[in-house]
C-alpha positions in Angstrom: -5.4 31.5 -39.9 -2.2 31.7 -37.9 -4.2 30.6 -34.8 -5.3 27.3 -36.3 -2.0 25.6 -35.5 -2.0 26.5 -31.8 -5.7 25.7 -31.5 -5.0 22.3 -33.0 -2.1 21.7 -30.7 -4.2 22.5 -27.7 -7.0 20.2 -28.8 -4.4 17.4 -29.6 -2.8 18.0 -26.2 -6.1 17.8 -24.3 -7.0 14.7 -26.4 -3.7 13.0 -25.3 -4.5 13.8 -21.6 -8.0 12.2 -22.1 -6.3 9.2 -23.7 -4.0 9.0 -20.8 -6.9 8.9 -18.3 -9.0 6.4 -20.3 -6.6 4.3 -22.3 -3.1 4.3 -20.9 -2.8 3.1 -17.3 -0.6 5.1 -14.9 1.1 8.4 -15.3 2.9 7.9 -18.6 4.5 9.9 -21.4 1.2 10.4 -23.2 -0.3 12.7 -20.6 3.0 14.6 -20.2 3.3 15.1 -24.0 -0.3 16.3 -24.0 0.4 18.8 -21.2 3.6 20.0 -23.0 1.7 20.5 -26.2 -0.9 22.7 -24.5 1.9 24.8 -22.9 3.8 25.0 -26.2 0.7 26.1 -28.0 0.1 28.9 -25.5 3.7 30.0 -25.6 3.7 29.9 -29.4 0.6 32.1 -29.5 2.2 34.6 -27.2 5.2 34.9 -29.5 3.3 34.8 -32.8 0.3 36.9 -32.0 1.4 39.1 -29.2 0.2 39.6 -25.7 -3.6 39.8 -26.5 -3.5 36.8 -28.8 -1.6 34.8 -26.2 -3.9 35.9 -23.4 -6.9 34.8 -25.4 -5.3 31.5 -26.1 -4.4 31.1 -22.4 -7.9 31.9 -21.3 -9.5 29.7 -24.1 -7.3 26.7 -23.4 -7.8 27.1 -19.7 -11.6 27.1 -20.2 -11.6 24.1 -22.5 -9.1 22.3 -20.2 -11.4 23.0 -17.2 -14.3 21.7 -19.2 -12.4 18.5 -20.1 -11.3 17.9 -16.5 -14.9 18.5 -15.3 -16.2 16.0 -17.8 -13.5 13.5 -16.6 -14.5 14.1 -13.0 -18.2 13.6 -13.8 -17.6 10.4 -15.8 -15.8 8.8 -12.8 -12.5 8.5 -14.6 -10.7 10.2 -11.7 -11.8 7.5 -9.3 -9.2 5.2 -10.8 -6.5 7.7 -9.5 -7.8 7.7 -5.9 -7.5 4.8 -3.5 -11.0 4.1 -2.2 -10.1 1.5 0.4 -9.6 2.7 3.9 -6.1 1.9 5.1 -6.8 2.9 8.7 -6.7 -0.2 10.9 -9.9 -1.1 12.8 -9.1 -1.2 16.5 -11.7 -3.9 17.1 -10.2 -6.1 14.4 -6.7 -5.6 15.8 -8.0 -6.5 19.3 -9.6 -9.7 17.9 -6.5 -10.7 16.1 -4.3 -10.0 19.1 -6.7 -12.1 21.3 -6.6 -14.8 18.7 -2.8 -14.8 18.7 -2.6 -14.6 22.4 -4.1 -18.0 22.8 -0.8 -19.6 22.0 1.1 -18.0 24.9 2.3 -20.6 27.4 1.1 -23.5 25.1 3.5 -26.4 24.3 3.9 -28.1 21.0 6.3 -29.9 18.7 8.9 -28.3 16.4 7.8 -29.5 13.0 11.0 -28.2 11.3 14.4 -27.5 12.7 14.3 -24.1 14.4 17.5 -22.2 13.5 16.3 -19.8 14.8 13.0 -19.6 12.7 10.9 -22.5 11.7 7.5 -24.1 12.1 6.0 -25.6 15.2 2.7 -27.5 15.6 0.7 -26.2 18.6 -2.8 -27.2 19.3 -3.0 -28.9 15.9 -2.0 -25.8 14.0 1.3 -25.1 12.3 2.6 -21.6 13.1 5.9 -19.9 12.3 8.0 -19.5 15.4 11.4 -18.0 16.3 13.8 -19.2 19.0 15.8 -16.8 21.2 18.8 -17.7 19.2 19.3 -21.3 20.1 19.0 -24.2 17.6 16.1 -26.5 18.3 15.9 -29.8 16.5 12.7 -31.0 14.7 10.5 -33.1 17.0 11.5 -31.3 20.1 8.9 -30.1 22.6 8.7 -26.3 22.6 6.7 -23.8 24.6 5.6 -20.3 23.4 7.1 -17.8 25.8 6.4 -14.5 24.1 5.0 -12.8 21.0 5.1 -9.6 19.2 3.0 -8.3 16.3 4.4 -10.8 13.8 6.2 -13.6 15.6 5.9 -16.2 18.4 9.0 -16.8 20.5 9.7 -20.4 21.7 12.0 -22.2 24.0 12.6 -25.9 24.6 9.8 -27.0 26.9 12.1 -29.4 28.8 14.4 -26.5 29.6 11.7 -24.4 31.2 11.1 -24.7 34.9 7.6 -25.7 35.8 5.7 -23.2 37.9 6.3 -24.0 41.5 3.3 -24.8 43.7 2.7 -22.3 46.4 4.4 -23.3 49.5 2.7 -23.4 52.8 4.6 -22.2 55.8 3.4 -23.3 59.1 3.5 -20.7 61.8 
């Protein structure tokens, strides 16, 4: 009769853990309280029934807990705790995006907004976010994309850039 209270506490604790998995999203107080009830029940049994009673409760609650967790595993409830999407970047996709972004290098366009130092420029009919190298560029100014990194395009005034010189021919 004295073991009914700890057995009930173990069952209620495991029930709270199941409720945590199925009903309450996240790692909340419900699951923690359920775990603490199981630990308290085992500790109470050790103090009330002695070593053999406590050991029996520990083994019994461990077996029932293992069964409950196996049932949760088989039901697919644990899949909600594991990220199933692959976060590793695809090298081919990165190469395609980089090639797509690279097409703006050297192109000229018009600053759609004031660039101080960030803003929007229209290049090849597309509006892209650009950054100057620190200088203010007024809206409507001609700009040229001179560099890029993973996130940004860097522009300068197109009028301030020297045009590439034609190869000179030296007569011998």
